Each structure stands twice: as structure tokens, then as C-alpha cells.
C-alpha positions as CSV (number, residue, x, y, z in Angstrom):
1,M,-28.8,-97.6,18.5
2,G,-28.0,-97.0,15.1
3,L,-26.7,-93.7,13.5
4,G,-29.1,-91.4,11.8
5,A,-28.8,-90.8,8.0
6,G,-27.1,-87.5,8.3
7,E,-24.4,-89.0,10.7
8,Q,-24.1,-91.9,8.2
9,M,-23.4,-90.0,5.4
10,K,-20.9,-87.5,7.3
11,N,-18.9,-90.8,8.5
12,F,-19.1,-91.9,4.7
13,W,-17.4,-88.5,3.4
14,R,-15.0,-88.7,6.3
15,Q,-13.7,-92.1,5.3
16,N,-14.2,-92.0,1.4
17,G,-14.0,-88.3,0.4
18,A,-10.3,-88.3,-0.3
19,W,-10.9,-91.4,-2.7
20,I,-14.0,-89.6,-4.2
21,G,-11.7,-86.8,-5.1
22,F,-9.0,-88.8,-6.4
23,F,-11.3,-90.6,-8.9
24,V,-13.2,-87.3,-9.6
25,L,-9.8,-85.4,-10.3
26,G,-8.8,-88.7,-12.5
27,V,-11.8,-88.6,-14.6
28,V,-11.4,-84.6,-15.2
29,L,-7.6,-85.1,-16.2
30,T,-8.7,-88.0,-18.6
31,I,-11.1,-85.8,-20.4
32,W,-8.5,-82.8,-20.6
33,T,-5.6,-84.9,-21.6
34,G,-7.5,-86.8,-24.3
35,G,-7.1,-90.0,-22.4
36,D,-3.3,-89.7,-22.0
37,F,-3.6,-89.5,-18.2
38,L,-5.3,-93.2,-18.2
39,S,-2.7,-94.9,-20.2
40,P,-1.0,-97.6,-18.7
41,R,2.5,-95.9,-18.8
42,N,1.3,-92.8,-17.4
43,L,-0.4,-94.4,-14.5
44,T,2.8,-96.4,-13.6
45,N,4.7,-93.5,-13.5
46,L,2.1,-91.9,-11.4
47,L,2.6,-94.5,-8.9
48,R,6.4,-94.3,-9.1
49,Q,5.8,-90.4,-8.6
50,A,3.9,-90.8,-5.2
51,T,6.4,-93.2,-3.9
52,L,8.8,-90.6,-2.3
53,N,6.0,-88.3,-0.9
54,G,4.2,-91.7,0.2
55,I,7.1,-92.7,2.1
56,L,7.5,-89.1,3.8
57,A,3.8,-88.9,4.4
58,A,3.6,-92.2,6.4
59,G,6.3,-90.8,8.7
60,M,4.5,-87.3,8.8
61,T,1.2,-89.3,9.6
62,M,3.0,-90.6,13.0
63,V,4.5,-87.0,13.8
64,I,1.2,-85.1,13.1
65,L,-0.9,-87.9,15.1
66,T,1.2,-86.8,18.3
67,G,0.1,-83.4,17.7
68,G,3.7,-82.4,16.3
69,I,5.3,-81.2,12.9
70,D,8.5,-82.0,11.1
71,L,9.6,-79.0,8.6
72,S,12.9,-80.5,8.4
73,I,12.6,-83.5,6.3
74,G,13.2,-81.8,2.7
75,S,16.4,-80.8,3.9
76,V,17.1,-84.0,5.6
77,V,16.6,-85.6,2.3
78,A,18.9,-83.4,0.6
79,L,21.6,-84.0,3.1
80,C,21.0,-87.8,3.1
81,G,21.3,-87.8,-0.9
82,I,24.6,-85.8,-0.7
83,L,26.0,-88.7,1.7
84,V,25.0,-91.1,-0.7
85,G,26.4,-89.3,-3.7
86,L,29.7,-89.0,-1.8
87,S,29.6,-92.5,-0.8
88,Q,29.2,-93.8,-4.3
89,V,31.2,-91.5,-6.3
90,M,34.1,-90.3,-4.0
91,W,34.3,-92.9,-1.3
92,G,33.8,-95.8,-3.7
93,H,31.5,-97.6,-1.3
94,S,29.3,-100.6,-2.4
95,L,25.5,-100.0,-2.7
96,E,24.6,-101.7,0.6
97,V,27.0,-99.2,2.4
98,S,25.7,-96.2,0.9
99,I,22.3,-97.3,1.8
100,L,23.2,-97.8,5.4
101,I,24.8,-94.2,5.5
102,A,21.6,-92.6,4.0
103,L,19.5,-94.5,6.7
104,A,22.0,-94.0,9.6
105,A,22.0,-90.1,8.7
106,G,18.4,-89.8,8.5
107,T,17.8,-91.7,11.6
108,G,20.6,-89.8,13.4
109,L,19.0,-86.5,12.5
110,G,15.4,-87.4,13.5
111,L,16.9,-88.8,16.8
112,I,18.3,-85.1,17.4
113,N,14.8,-83.7,16.6
114,G,13.2,-86.0,18.8
115,L,15.7,-85.6,21.7
116,L,15.5,-81.7,21.6
117,I,11.8,-81.7,21.3
118,S,11.3,-84.0,24.2
119,T,13.9,-82.5,26.5
120,L,13.7,-78.9,25.9
121,R,10.2,-78.9,25.7
122,L,10.1,-76.4,22.8
123,A,7.4,-76.7,20.0
124,P,8.3,-79.0,17.3
125,F,7.9,-76.1,14.6
126,V,10.8,-74.2,16.1
127,I,13.2,-77.2,16.5
128,T,12.5,-78.9,13.1
129,L,12.5,-75.2,11.5
130,G,16.1,-75.0,12.9
131,M,16.9,-78.5,11.7
132,M,15.8,-77.6,8.3
133,V,18.4,-74.7,7.8
134,I,21.2,-76.7,9.5
135,A,20.9,-79.9,7.4
136,R,20.3,-77.8,3.9
137,G,23.6,-75.7,5.0
138,L,25.4,-79.1,5.5
139,A,24.4,-80.4,2.4
140,L,25.7,-77.3,0.7
141,I,28.9,-77.6,2.8
142,F,29.5,-81.2,2.0
143,S,28.9,-80.9,-1.8
144,G,30.6,-77.7,-2.1
145,G,27.2,-76.3,-3.6
146,S,27.4,-78.6,-6.6
147,S,25.5,-81.8,-7.8
148,I,27.3,-85.2,-7.4
149,S,26.9,-87.8,-10.0
150,P,26.7,-90.4,-11.6
151,M,25.5,-92.8,-9.2
152,S,26.2,-96.6,-9.5
153,E,23.8,-98.8,-11.7
154,G,22.6,-100.7,-9.0
155,L,21.5,-97.8,-7.5
156,N,19.8,-96.5,-10.5
157,N,18.2,-100.0,-11.3
158,L,16.6,-100.1,-7.5
159,A,15.0,-96.9,-8.2
160,S,14.0,-97.4,-11.8
161,G,13.4,-100.9,-12.3
162,Y,10.5,-103.4,-12.7
163,F,9.5,-106.8,-11.6
164,S,9.1,-109.4,-13.8
165,E,5.5,-110.5,-14.9
166,V,5.6,-113.7,-12.5
167,I,6.9,-111.8,-9.4
168,T,4.2,-108.9,-10.5
169,W,1.5,-111.5,-10.3
170,V,2.7,-112.6,-6.9
171,L,3.0,-109.3,-5.5
172,L,-0.3,-108.2,-6.7
173,G,-1.9,-111.6,-5.3
174,V,-0.6,-111.2,-2.1
175,V,-1.9,-107.4,-1.9
176,L,-5.3,-108.7,-3.2
177,L,-5.6,-111.6,-0.5
178,F,-4.7,-109.0,2.2
179,F,-7.3,-106.6,0.8
180,L,-9.8,-109.5,0.6
181,R,-9.3,-110.6,4.2
182,H,-9.8,-107.0,5.5
183,L,-12.8,-106.6,3.4
184,W,-14.5,-109.6,4.9
185,Q,-13.8,-108.3,8.5
186,Q,-15.1,-105.2,7.5
187,R,-18.1,-106.6,5.5
188,S,-20.5,-104.3,7.3
189,Q,-18.7,-101.3,5.7
190,F,-18.5,-102.7,2.1
191,W,-18.7,-99.4,0.5
192,N,-15.7,-98.0,2.2
193,S,-13.6,-100.6,0.6
194,L,-15.3,-100.2,-2.8
195,F,-12.8,-97.4,-3.9
196,P,-9.8,-99.0,-2.8
197,L,-10.6,-102.1,-4.9
198,I,-11.4,-100.0,-8.0
199,A,-7.9,-98.2,-7.5
200,L,-6.3,-101.4,-7.1
201,G,-7.8,-103.0,-10.4
202,I,-6.9,-100.2,-12.4
203,F,-3.3,-99.9,-11.3
204,S,-2.9,-103.7,-11.6
205,Y,-4.2,-103.5,-15.3
206,S,-1.5,-100.9,-15.9
207,F,1.3,-102.9,-14.4
208,F,0.5,-105.9,-16.6
209,T,0.1,-103.7,-19.6
210,Y,3.2,-101.7,-19.3
211,R,6.4,-103.2,-17.9
212,G,5.3,-104.5,-14.5
213,F,5.3,-103.8,-10.8
214,P,7.7,-100.8,-10.2
215,Y,10.7,-101.5,-7.5
216,L,9.7,-97.9,-6.2
217,A,6.1,-99.2,-5.4
218,L,7.5,-102.1,-3.2
219,F,9.1,-99.6,-1.2
220,L,6.2,-97.6,-0.6
221,L,4.1,-100.8,-0.2
222,A,6.4,-102.0,2.7
223,I,6.4,-98.7,4.6
224,V,2.7,-98.2,4.5
225,V,2.3,-101.9,5.8
226,V,5.0,-101.4,8.5
227,T,3.5,-98.0,9.6
228,W,0.2,-99.4,9.7
229,V,1.4,-102.2,12.0
230,L,3.0,-99.8,14.2
231,L,-0.1,-97.6,14.4
232,N,-2.7,-100.1,15.2
233,K,-0.9,-103.2,16.6
234,T,1.8,-101.9,19.0
235,V,2.0,-100.2,22.2
236,L,3.9,-97.3,20.5
237,G,1.0,-96.8,18.1
238,R,-1.4,-96.6,21.2
239,G,0.8,-94.3,22.8
240,I,0.9,-92.1,19.6
241,Y,-2.9,-91.7,19.3
242,A,-3.3,-91.2,23.1
243,L,-0.6,-88.5,23.0
244,G,-2.2,-86.7,20.2
245,S,-5.6,-86.8,21.6
246,N,-4.8,-85.5,25.1
247,E,-1.0,-85.2,26.1
248,K,-2.1,-84.8,29.7
249,A,-4.3,-87.5,30.1
250,A,-1.8,-89.6,28.3
251,Y,0.7,-88.7,30.9
252,W,-1.5,-89.7,33.8
253,A,-2.4,-92.9,32.1
254,G,1.1,-94.0,31.9
255,V,2.1,-93.3,28.4
256,P,5.9,-92.3,27.9
257,I,5.5,-89.1,26.5
258,Q,9.2,-88.5,25.9
259,K,9.9,-91.8,24.5
260,V,6.9,-91.6,22.0
261,K,8.0,-88.3,20.5
262,I,11.5,-89.4,20.4
263,A,10.4,-92.6,18.5
264,V,8.0,-90.8,16.0
265,Y,10.8,-88.1,15.0
266,T,13.4,-90.9,14.7
267,L,11.2,-92.9,12.5
268,M,10.5,-89.9,10.5
269,G,14.4,-89.2,9.9
270,L,14.8,-93.1,8.8
271,Y,11.8,-92.7,6.3
272,A,13.5,-89.3,5.0
273,G,16.8,-91.4,4.6
274,L,15.0,-93.9,2.6
275,A,13.3,-91.3,0.4
276,A,16.7,-89.7,-0.1
277,F,18.5,-92.6,-1.5
278,L,15.6,-93.8,-3.9
279,L,15.5,-90.0,-5.0
280,T,19.3,-90.1,-5.7
281,G,18.9,-93.2,-7.5
282,R,15.9,-92.0,-9.7
283,L,17.8,-88.7,-10.4
284,N,21.2,-90.4,-11.0
285,G,22.6,-87.7,-9.0
286,A,22.8,-85.9,-5.8
287,D,21.8,-82.4,-5.7
288,P,22.2,-80.2,-2.3
289,N,19.0,-78.3,-3.4
290,A,16.9,-81.4,-3.8
291,G,13.8,-82.0,-1.5
292,Q,12.7,-78.5,-1.4
293,L,9.0,-78.2,0.0
294,Y,8.9,-82.2,0.3
295,E,7.6,-81.1,4.0
296,L,4.7,-79.3,2.6
297,D,3.8,-82.1,0.0
298,A,4.0,-84.5,2.9
299,I,1.7,-82.3,5.2
300,A,-0.5,-81.7,2.2
301,A,-1.2,-85.5,1.8
302,V,-1.5,-86.3,5.3
303,V,-4.1,-83.7,5.9
304,I,-5.9,-84.5,2.6
305,G,-6.0,-88.2,3.9
306,G,-7.8,-87.0,6.8
307,V,-5.3,-87.0,9.8
308,S,-6.4,-84.2,12.0
309,L,-3.5,-81.5,12.6
310,K,-4.2,-81.2,16.3
311,G,-3.5,-84.9,16.5
312,G,-5.1,-88.2,17.7
313,S,-7.2,-89.0,14.6
314,G,-6.3,-90.5,11.2
315,S,-4.7,-93.0,9.6
316,V,-1.6,-94.0,7.3
317,L,-4.0,-95.3,4.7
318,G,-5.7,-91.9,4.3
319,S,-2.2,-90.6,3.9
320,L,-1.6,-92.8,0.9
321,I,-4.6,-91.7,-0.8
322,G,-3.4,-88.2,-0.2
323,A,-0.1,-88.9,-1.6
324,L,-1.8,-90.1,-4.6
325,M,-3.9,-87.2,-4.9
326,M,-0.9,-84.8,-4.8
327,A,1.1,-87.1,-7.3
328,T,-2.3,-86.8,-9.4
329,L,-2.3,-83.2,-9.4
330,N,1.5,-82.9,-10.3
331,N,1.1,-85.5,-13.1
332,G,-1.8,-84.0,-14.5
333,M,-0.5,-80.3,-14.5
334,D,2.4,-81.6,-16.3
335,L,0.8,-83.5,-18.9
336,L,-1.2,-80.4,-19.4
337,G,1.9,-78.1,-19.5
338,V,1.1,-75.9,-16.6
339,S,3.9,-74.0,-15.4
340,S,5.6,-75.2,-12.0
341,F,5.0,-71.7,-10.7
342,Y,1.3,-72.2,-10.9
343,Q,1.6,-75.5,-9.6
344,M,3.1,-74.0,-6.5
345,V,0.2,-71.6,-6.2
346,L,-2.5,-74.5,-6.7
347,K,-0.5,-76.6,-3.9
348,G,-0.8,-73.5,-1.5
349,L,-4.4,-73.5,-2.3
350,I,-4.7,-77.0,-1.8
351,I,-3.2,-77.1,1.7
352,I,-5.3,-73.9,3.0
353,L,-8.5,-75.9,1.7
354,A,-7.4,-79.1,3.4
355,V,-6.6,-77.4,6.7
356,S,-10.1,-75.4,6.7
357,L,-11.9,-78.8,5.8
358,D,-9.9,-80.6,8.8
359,R,-11.0,-77.5,11.2
360,N,-14.6,-77.5,10.0
361,Q,-15.0,-81.4,10.6
362,R,-13.5,-81.2,14.1
363,E,-15.8,-78.2,15.0
364,A,-18.9,-80.0,13.4
């Protein structure tokens, strides 16, 4: 039996509300900035700005889908960044070794979070809040409270470079083919694919008009694809959704609760390590105070993207849209010269609004 018109409209807004908000915000900012927002250079920089939050939001998606939370990722990014700085400047390691150190440190800290949460059975809020303070303190201790710079040319290029026009064509062609395949499989829901197709066209035009496909965007694309596969094509993904929907039911259904929790927090730490070395390369330095409020940006992106804070519902693609919206807000306010103090207030209001909408949708 088909859905009524009201239910169809509700589903449409649930699946496309974030995209509609993104485009409306883009139109408003284009008008306010006299067209500067829509310039190819700015749109390319917008995607680069969304990369770090997008990577962290992908990890936070898995965490929140289990009904958990991770407040430590900003501090973990700072600590891993300091380790990259020490590896590059003080210890003389190669780029590859520095990257491995960041990934290993982030993974280790995430593993500790997961082990403590699953074995002590304390609220994730408490454990990750403690890790937030510990990691920030270690970052300050290891760095002596000072920034470390400069980074190697290889790391700077990795975080700031662009692919050639030929490789840009190839990458965007692969993305387009994947998207068209998905569109064909979901052809009965064409309107749900229209907005992503428009966004892909706009960003593609910007890449070719400006300097090409950014290296940073490839990392974001890879993380989103990997996370989507984990959530939709693996046993772990089914366990994550089951755990977030009903932990007791998941337990009696044979889902390894502790292993799933350990896995998602470990992956969250890995993603934070990845974001750390990209941030360090982009800033050409490691700062122990970096990453502040990154956890709130990631949570906001996830909730804006339609992931329920109670767990069990949502997708990483929605979180990607949320990350783009957060980057659009930051980018637009910077173009308009809005003070960072006011930006913080606006972000807080957005988080409250997003959580309120999430609760209303669940109660509807």
C-alpha cells in the first residue's frame, strides 16, 4: 500500500532537507557577497575547508549510530598533530613515518576509549571527556606549550596541492559513474538524487575553472566511501545499526556489543589521526591548541545530516552534507567579515536547532 501525500512529503524532507538548506544558504550568501561566494576559487576552498570536519564527521557518524558520543577528537587531533611536528622537525623522520605515527597514535587513543567504554560500562560522555583533557594535556607537555614548525615540503603539498586536469577528469568521471549507477538503482526516487547531482556539477565546474581537484578532497572522498561500505556492506555495519536501535535486542540477537563499541571508537581515533596530519600540513605547523571545538563541529554536521542522536538511524552521506553546510556557514561568515566570536554563537544555536529538529522527527 502506497504512502499518503503527507508521509511522502515528510520522507522527502527527511532525506533532502539538509541539501535544500545547503542550496538556500548558498544562494543567500551569493547575494550577500555580490557573487564572491559562488566563484570557482571560493567553492574549491570551501570543499577543502569541509574536508577535516567531513573526515571527523564520518567517524562520529559510526559512534553516534551506536548511541555513543566522542568528545575527545579535537584534543586527539591536537596531540597527533604535535607528534607529527616532533617527527618532522625534531626527530627527522620521513613523511611516511610521520603519517604512520599520527595514524597509530590516533588509533591507539581511540582503542583506549573503546576499551574503557566497553569494559567499565561507563557513559561514553564521561570516558571521552576524560580523554579530551588527557590528550590536550599531553599535547601541551610534548610541545612545551609552543607551536612546532615548519613541516616538510612533502607534507605541505599533500595538504595543499591539486591534481592535474587529466587526473581531475578521471576522478570526477569515476565519481559520476558511481553516482549514475546508484541513481539507476534508485530511479524510483529520482528527486532524492537531484540535489547531489547539481552539487557535483557545480563543484566540478569550479575544479576545472580554478586549479583542479584538491588532494584534500580525495582523502575526504576515500573516507566517506570506506565508511559507507563499512556501514552498508559489512557485519560490523549491521551491528552498529542494531546496537544503536536497541542494545538489549542486539545482545540477544548475538551482536558482539563490546567488539562493536571498541571498533567504532578505534576507527574514530584513526580518522582523527588522519585529520591531524592533514591539518598540520595545511597550517605548516603543529599547535597544541589546535582542534578546539572540532568535536562540536563534527557532532553538528552529523545531526544536521539526519543522524539520530539516540542512534540506529542515519547515514554517512547525510553527515557529508552536514559538513558541507558547516563549512558553508564558516566560509560565508568569513567573506562577510563576521567576527569569530559571533560565529561561535551561531554554531551553538545551530546545534540546538538541529538537536531539536532531530527530537521532533523522532517523536512525530
